[in-house]
Steps between C-alpha positions, in 0.01 A plus 500: 500500500627145464876478541656307216772241596829505344771232459860503360470161327299176492682176567332178421666173614488145362483265783683171415875551499457865613309497826550127581769243402318235309793279406412245767122527442352585161810389306534188719133425434567538123785252517284256704219522262706444192681212667160343603347533147812363334487208725835603675679506168566881502535754775575841364790690656468870611689597180245299283218697668679832446564426137134430445399815691745703292274445205267761658168310468506250785425706796227259621676218676219243428540574129881491540477152659281381224736643236809334653314157508405540133843602400657195673267255319531682160880462537436124550319489153140537613255755363306753722187366332578145623560607857176677589622611830233578763562864599267482798692199641821689460353802691368275777828315546699831497267658758525191720875570529490873511206560738465146646221260495270671754310782330424672844846469658788551265793278585697496162810675373331842527538493879881521472555775252766747615388868481706728288365823644371635831198714579720783613637531145138558369439752785808691391358532140172621649673763704682616191172550313546197282193297432542123473297188426542143353424341161583129492431180312453324832156397603321748728505239788871456470577870465284599792661233714846671451372865506251489776583189721879521464572876452196623699379740230141620529313452167777607267418582142541168316427377159546122495462202255122497529474873426671541160654313206854358556807706443640633266149637439503833681130512590567407863771772515259759375231385756755528786592851391129611475449383862818680626420823311149524637484857631830622355522830322804404287645221293814390661762265361415132535765247606439127471735281697538133381742212473415347163502585133128495500490777747723728288302416194193603689644849557590517127153408396356759737720773339380396153130531598540818705813685377399819679587359842848428639526125536827367659598134552729409798643159506567314825737193498316209674711334772553174317696662210741676742689188604777552232622825342463357142144398565415830663654701212330296229159542665554869549592538136184318398280731703687806351449365151132453572465874584602552867634850574709364792558167667519467879611217724215561749177701483583701809781672295227680334458757777340842456837655398559244236153529379532882454838445320338255253195721436712807444736307265229354298 
């Protein structure tokens, strides 16, 4: 007789702003890219980038960079049709800043990203019979760099940019759940932990498509919004309005006890 596994909950983590602080890397690369393609006329502030992200459809930072460039020129009286931006050139410039210029030896901003969780936190979840994995809009190379090289995880369950449509499409979330449920004899609650409106919208869309499961969105405040109380409160309210059940200051606050509380109260 094959023994069926059981788990109390499934927790799926976004990566950027949750597992690693990207304010000095991805967001810095967005600002660099927009500044370069507007010929130094406009460098978006962290608030500018957050306001764009709060629209819930700019999870892809290459597309976000392109959109900010378009909006700058449209505000100057040009039309999008006139501009004909070269998306591939935008991506290439962005990557040269984020990864660096050597494809075999990354030297860019990615190398200096502070970690927002430690491996022992994930071990504690495992010991508490909580399954976990990752669904991120980051490229697989970038995600694996942080998960395997920096955190030392061994082949974690990961659905990355190349594997699914961009958020808020929940296809990648469903795919992550399927991998984590392989061999389970039950359908536990699913918690998705993210730092953006798009992450919370993803949970809402998952609930619409599969209302028979318990889908819970947990918001995490990225470090760059915690510098002032007003900014922190405003960002937290935005996540709650987008569907977050709770908003935390750091992902490690979501320990096994807190997870049980959230699941029981949902």
